[in-house]
VEXTORZA-519622 format. One record per residue (C-alpha): residue in three letters; x, y negated, z negated. Coordinates in nm, 3 decimals, decimal comma. Example, Ala and Ser with C-alpha at 12.3 -4.5 7.8 and 13.67 -1.06 7.14 Angstrom:
<rs>
  rest        u        v        w
   ala    1,230    0,450   -0,780
   ser    1,367    0,106   -0,714
</rs>
This chain:
<rs>
  rest        u        v        w
   met   -2,832   -1,465   -4,058
   lys   -2,670   -1,753   -3,818
   arg   -2,325   -1,650   -3,877
   leu   -2,464   -1,286   -3,770
   phe   -2,652   -1,459   -3,435
   leu   -2,319   -1,627   -3,355
   leu   -2,104   -1,296   -3,426
   val   -2,368   -1,107   -3,188
   ser   -2,355   -1,358   -2,952
   leu   -1,970   -1,396   -2,952
   leu   -1,952   -1,009   -2,866
   val   -2,192   -1,011   -2,638
   leu   -2,032   -1,285   -2,434
   ser   -1,654   -1,161   -2,470
   lys   -1,759   -0,803   -2,364
   phe   -1,924   -0,952   -2,052
   ser   -1,618   -1,126   -1,961
   ala   -1,420   -0,841   -1,966
   gln   -1,622   -0,698   -1,747
   ala   -1,504   -0,801   -1,449
   trp   -1,674   -0,515   -1,201
   ala   -1,975   -0,392   -1,298
   thr   -1,979   -0,052   -1,128
   glu   -1,755    0,194   -0,937
   asp   -1,924    0,056   -0,649
   gln   -1,750   -0,246   -0,732
   tyr   -1,448   -0,137   -0,800
   ile   -1,448    0,065   -0,447
   gln   -1,534   -0,255   -0,259
   lys   -1,272   -0,454   -0,418
   phe   -0,920   -0,192   -0,389
   ala   -1,030    0,031   -0,081
   lys   -0,782   -0,237    0,099
   tyr   -0,554   -0,141   -0,122
   ala   -0,565    0,255   -0,124
   val   -0,547    0,267    0,260
   glu   -0,236    0,045    0,252
   glu   -0,082    0,252    0,073
   met   -0,195    0,539    0,287
   glu   -0,038    0,391    0,580
   lys    0,286    0,316    0,346
   tyr    0,319    0,636    0,210
   lys    0,081    0,913    0,346
   ile   -0,116    0,958    0,041
   pro   -0,477    0,982    0,116
   ala   -0,666    0,683    0,049
   ser   -0,977    0,912   -0,132
   ile   -0,694    1,050   -0,335
   thr   -0,573    0,679   -0,455
   leu   -0,925    0,517   -0,501
   ala   -1,068    0,846   -0,709
   gln   -0,786    0,828   -0,894
   gly   -0,795    0,462   -0,957
   leu   -1,152    0,481   -1,059
   leu   -1,137    0,801   -1,274
   glu   -0,822    0,588   -1,432
   thr   -0,992    0,276   -1,503
   gly   -1,323    0,381   -1,574
   gly   -1,445    0,170   -1,248
   gly   -1,200   -0,137   -1,378
   gln   -1,302   -0,110   -1,717
   ser   -1,002    0,022   -1,922
   arg   -0,766   -0,172   -2,156
   leu   -0,495   -0,124   -1,958
   ala   -0,638   -0,248   -1,605
   gln   -0,809   -0,532   -1,783
   glu   -0,504   -0,667   -1,930
   gly   -0,195   -0,465   -1,776
   lys   -0,341   -0,457   -1,411
   asn   -0,237   -0,130   -1,478
   his   -0,492    0,110   -1,258
   phe   -0,300    0,431   -1,301
   gly   -0,177    0,481   -1,664
   ile    0,182    0,480   -1,546
   lys    0,413    0,457   -1,844
   cys    0,750    0,252   -1,897
   lys    0,969    0,543   -1,827
   glu    1,340    0,466   -1,902
   asp    1,392    0,301   -1,540
   trp    1,101    0,030   -1,611
   thr    1,252   -0,345   -1,656
   gly    0,930   -0,531   -1,616
   lys    0,653   -0,642   -1,863
   thr    0,471   -0,357   -2,113
   met    0,254   -0,338   -2,315
   lys    0,119   -0,075   -2,651
   his   -0,170    0,126   -2,553
   thr   -0,294    0,466   -2,741
   asp   -0,333    0,761   -2,452
   asp   -0,182    1,078   -2,556
   ala    0,020    0,932   -2,884
   pro   -0,047    0,636   -3,076
   asn    0,091    0,347   -2,917
   glu    0,261    0,435   -2,566
   cys    0,450    0,187   -2,364
   phe    0,287    0,119   -2,026
   arg    0,384   -0,097   -1,786
   val    0,244   -0,426   -1,699
   tyr    0,202   -0,539   -1,370
   glu    0,134   -0,897   -1,224
   asp   -0,093   -0,799   -0,979
   pro   -0,307   -0,495   -0,881
   arg   -0,184   -0,399   -0,593
   gln    0,157   -0,370   -0,778
   ser    0,020   -0,141   -0,916
   tyr   -0,112    0,090   -0,634
   glu    0,211    0,064   -0,438
   asp    0,430    0,181   -0,807
   his    0,128    0,477   -0,795
   ser    0,265    0,575   -0,438
   ile    0,640    0,542   -0,549
   phe    0,571    0,743   -0,869
   leu    0,430    1,023   -0,628
   ser    0,680    1,011   -0,346
   thr    0,999    0,995   -0,545
   arg    0,927    1,288   -0,792
   lys    1,067    1,637   -0,652
   tyr    0,763    1,810   -0,852
   tyr    0,506    1,623   -0,625
   ala    0,734    1,659   -0,312
   asn    0,474    2,013   -0,211
   leu    0,177    1,718   -0,166
   phe    0,332    1,594    0,141
   asn    0,385    1,913    0,317
   leu   -0,052    1,893    0,278
   asn   -0,278    1,715    0,569
   met   -0,348    1,431    0,467
   lys   -0,750    1,452    0,560
   asp   -0,769    1,774    0,312
   tyr   -0,853    1,598   -0,004
   lys   -0,990    1,880   -0,198
   ala   -0,572    2,077   -0,121
   trp   -0,415    1,745   -0,232
   ala   -0,695    1,683   -0,560
   his   -0,558    2,063   -0,651
   gly   -0,217    1,991   -0,557
   leu   -0,183    1,703   -0,791
   lys   -0,354    1,979   -1,100
   lys   -0,086    2,250   -1,016
   ala    0,235    1,987   -0,989
   gly    0,119    1,869   -1,371
   tyr   -0,019    1,543   -1,299
   ala   -0,298    1,514   -1,528
   thr   -0,367    1,787   -1,866
   asn   -0,764    1,832   -1,785
   pro   -0,832    2,172   -1,631
   arg   -1,111    1,945   -1,482
   tyr   -0,905    1,703   -1,313
   ala   -0,909    1,832   -0,946
   ser   -1,291    1,907   -0,962
   ile   -1,363    1,523   -1,081
   leu   -1,138    1,378   -0,840
   ile   -1,376    1,594   -0,551
   ser   -1,662    1,497   -0,703
   lys   -1,570    1,100   -0,712
   ile   -1,457    1,157   -0,375
   glu   -1,773    1,318   -0,217
   lys   -2,033    1,107   -0,434
   tyr   -1,888    0,780   -0,303
   arg   -1,792    0,934    0,009
   leu   -1,402    0,800   -0,029
   tyr   -1,341    1,028    0,233
   glu   -1,418    0,822    0,484
   tyr   -1,148    0,584    0,426
   asp   -0,887    0,819    0,458
   asp   -1,034    0,808    0,877
   thr   -0,961    0,393    0,886
   ser   -0,623    0,167    0,873
   ser   -0,579   -0,131    0,708
   lys   -0,708   -0,332    1,003
   glu   -1,031   -0,221    0,973
   val   -1,059   -0,081    0,646
   leu   -1,307   -0,380    0,527
   tyr   -1,529   -0,334    0,807
   ala   -1,585    0,036    0,697
   val   -1,660   -0,103    0,336
   leu   -1,923   -0,338    0,494
   lys   -2,078   -0,034    0,655
   met   -2,098    0,122    0,363
   tyr   -2,235   -0,147    0,129
   pro   -2,423   -0,334    0,384
   asp   -2,546   -0,577    0,116
   leu   -2,155   -0,711    0,107
   lys   -2,294   -0,926    0,423
   asp   -2,453   -1,204    0,155
   asp   -2,141   -1,220   -0,008
   arg   -1,907   -1,487    0,132
   ala   -1,593   -1,398   -0,099
   phe   -1,588   -1,079    0,064
   met   -1,711   -1,232    0,392
   ala   -1,432   -1,482    0,417
   gln   -1,159   -1,167    0,454
   leu   -1,276   -1,081    0,763
   glu   -1,154   -1,244    1,103
   pro   -1,178   -1,596    1,096
   ser   -1,322   -1,572    1,421
   lys   -1,635   -1,362    1,274
   met   -1,708   -1,666    1,071
   ile   -1,948   -1,911    1,224
   thr   -2,012   -2,217    1,064
   lys   -2,299   -2,489    1,204
   lys   -2,240   -2,778    0,963
   ala   -2,003   -2,830    0,690
   lys   -2,298   -2,863    0,427
   asp   -2,475   -2,548    0,592
   ala   -2,437   -2,199    0,468
   val   -2,200   -1,943    0,632
   thr   -2,368   -1,784    0,901
   val   -2,234   -1,416    0,976
   glu   -2,270   -1,156    1,210
   val   -2,028   -0,851    1,195
   pro   -2,154   -0,547    1,397
   tyr   -1,957   -0,277    1,236
   lys   -1,793   -0,070    1,540
   gln   -1,426    0,056    1,452
   thr   -1,364    0,112    1,841
   ser   -1,430   -0,254    1,948
   tyr   -1,223   -0,414    1,700
   ala   -0,932   -0,180    1,732
   gln   -0,990   -0,266    2,115
   gln   -0,978   -0,635    2,041
   gln   -0,685   -0,570    1,812
   lys   -0,458   -0,443    2,101
   arg   -0,547   -0,755    2,319
   val   -0,366   -0,947    2,033
   glu    0,044   -0,901    2,009
   arg    0,127   -0,906    1,645
   ile    0,461   -1,042    1,555
   lys    0,563   -0,938    1,240
   thr    0,831   -1,108    1,005
   lys    1,110   -0,942    0,871
   ala    0,928   -0,964    0,509
   glu    0,689   -0,788    0,696
   ile    0,880   -0,563    0,808
   leu    1,083   -0,491    0,548
   asn    0,756   -0,421    0,316
   ser    0,651   -0,150    0,554
   ile    0,931    0,083    0,478
   leu    0,844    0,453    0,423
   ile    1,010    0,694    0,226
   lys    1,124    0,989    0,395
   thr    1,202    1,332    0,267
   his    1,604    1,463    0,382
   pro    1,615    1,821    0,509
   asn    1,892    1,889    0,217
   glu    1,632    1,999   -0,015
   gly    1,386    1,731    0,051
   leu    1,604    1,451   -0,095
   arg    1,403    1,126   -0,084
   tyr    1,539    0,837    0,126
   ile    1,443    0,518    0,348
   val    1,593    0,404    0,705
   ile    1,686   -0,014    0,625
   pro    1,444   -0,147    0,929
   glu    1,626   -0,483    0,885
   asp    1,901   -0,659    0,732
   thr    1,848   -0,688    0,338
   asn    1,986   -0,658    0,015
   val    2,033   -0,387   -0,261
   lys    1,808   -0,615   -0,525
   phe    1,508   -0,639   -0,273
   ile    1,510   -0,253   -0,246
   ala    1,540   -0,228   -0,616
   asp    1,257   -0,409   -0,634
   lys    1,043   -0,276   -0,421
   phe    1,129    0,113   -0,544
   arg    1,158    0,027   -0,899
   val    1,513    0,175   -0,901
   ser    1,775   -0,014   -1,080
   glu    2,057   -0,171   -0,864
   ser    2,356   -0,031   -1,024
   arg    2,165    0,344   -0,941
   leu    2,115    0,232   -0,593
   ile    2,490    0,152   -0,567
   lys    2,626    0,459   -0,733
   trp    2,388    0,757   -0,557
   asn    2,453    0,578   -0,215
   glu    2,862    0,488   -0,316
   leu    2,816    0,145   -0,188
   glu    3,107   -0,122   -0,240
   ser    2,874   -0,426   -0,161
   asp    2,517   -0,526   -0,200
   val    2,459   -0,579    0,157
   leu    2,248   -0,309    0,364
   lys    2,240   -0,332    0,711
   lys    1,961   -0,251    0,925
   asn    1,944    0,163    0,989
   asp    2,132    0,231    0,697
   ile    2,054    0,529    0,536
   val    1,983    0,468    0,154
   phe    1,923    0,737   -0,123
   leu    1,674    0,647   -0,373
   glu    1,814    0,958   -0,610
   ser    2,134    1,156   -0,654
   lys    2,252    1,303   -0,351
   asn    2,358    1,669   -0,352
   ser    2,734    1,837   -0,359
   ala    2,663    2,038   -0,024
   gly    2,499    1,969    0,284
   asn    2,201    2,225    0,438
   thr    2,425    2,303    0,724
   ala    2,771    2,442    0,780
   ile    2,989    2,225    1,032
   tyr    2,949    1,922    1,162
   lys    3,134    1,732    1,457
   ala    3,219    1,404    1,400
   glu    3,118    1,101    1,627
   ser    3,370    0,877    1,763
   gly    3,352    0,549    1,518
   glu    3,178    0,735    1,226
   asp    3,370    0,762    0,869
   met    3,342    0,992    0,598
   his    3,072    0,757    0,431
   asp    2,828    0,738    0,752
   ile    2,868    1,150    0,698
   ala    2,763    1,141    0,352
   gln    2,464    0,939    0,420
   lys    2,338    1,123    0,728
   phe    2,352    1,482    0,499
   gly    2,279    1,378    0,164
   ile    2,589    1,503   -0,009
   lys    2,825    1,309   -0,260
   leu    3,138    1,134   -0,069
   asn    3,390    1,269   -0,337
   lys    3,238    1,619   -0,280
   leu    3,246    1,540    0,107
   tyr    3,613    1,444    0,056
   ala    3,707    1,759   -0,146
   lys    3,550    1,989    0,062
   asn    3,781    1,859    0,375
   arg    4,100    1,843    0,171
   met    4,084    1,438    0,268
   asp    4,249    1,193    0,076
   glu    3,964    0,894   -0,018
   gly    3,952    0,634    0,247
   gln    4,089    0,876    0,543
   lys    3,875    0,858    0,836
   pro    3,760    1,179    1,071
   ser    3,883    1,152    1,393
   ala    3,602    1,201    1,679
   gly    3,523    1,570    1,759
   gln    3,659    1,692    1,400
   leu    3,507    1,980    1,253
   ile    3,367    1,847    0,888
   tyr    3,272    2,099    0,635
   leu    2,940    2,061    0,467
   ile    2,873    2,396    0,238
   asp    3,203    2,562    0,217
   lys    3,516    2,440    0,201
   lys    3,735    2,406    0,488
   pro    3,973    2,683    0,510
   arg    4,366    2,594    0,510
   asn    4,573    2,606    0,797
</rs>
């Protein structure tokens, strides 16, 4: 009997300790800020990201979320070089990605959607139209459940997640507080707000907090504070862009950096980035164009007039064309530079004289 009681007690304790978040509300309170940050960087509605996280993790209770900090069920794939774990999903013992922090999982989810061509049409949708995004995800094959879109929409409307589509990373915690007023008694949550809002009477006394929720007044206050971004902050805010040449995904380097930083950030191997962009070194300069996938064999416009100081690599990057194809189209030797005003053929081969 004592053994049975001990066994039951251990089971109860282990279950209790595994439940970091008891409800979906607590999941939202904890991760809404990540969803809004990703919305600002990748233009994916925060409501959609949060709803997917709620669904995939069961409100933070799934094994993948608890043990692997994987909130979106992203599998290893061939380009993953990080930690992994085995988990039975569509098939037994499938390989899933493991993250050091849930924030990494949220960004990887954004990268996953923004760098795969079958999700490209999503980014043509209105970012405030969560219903269109939900149906778009289902249509693009994100999930096999025929009710996937309606489930996402239901969660968004149940928890009013659409309100996070109208906030910013500076204001999101105040939006959470507005939705969950009882958080004013949660010192850990309140400590994330502006230190100037925290008023301590005595070191031994409890902290008294008064935070009237006004998005406009908070935003106006922020405008009076000049915020200087560090180089790291600038680099971390890089947005993936869609190129006119068949929607190729690319970025523009905002500050000098290196290939390894970009490879780590966007979960792409260094060797692939170097190959796709025909790089001669791992140094990346401010305003360099870097493609996150292989470029095309032709451009989206017929002819381009070379500008002074441009080389063929500059033009290849500008129009998303493989460098060797560009040389061949223009009957030029590798390394040969165009002259200012020279017509560069981007689709068809240059006519013979």
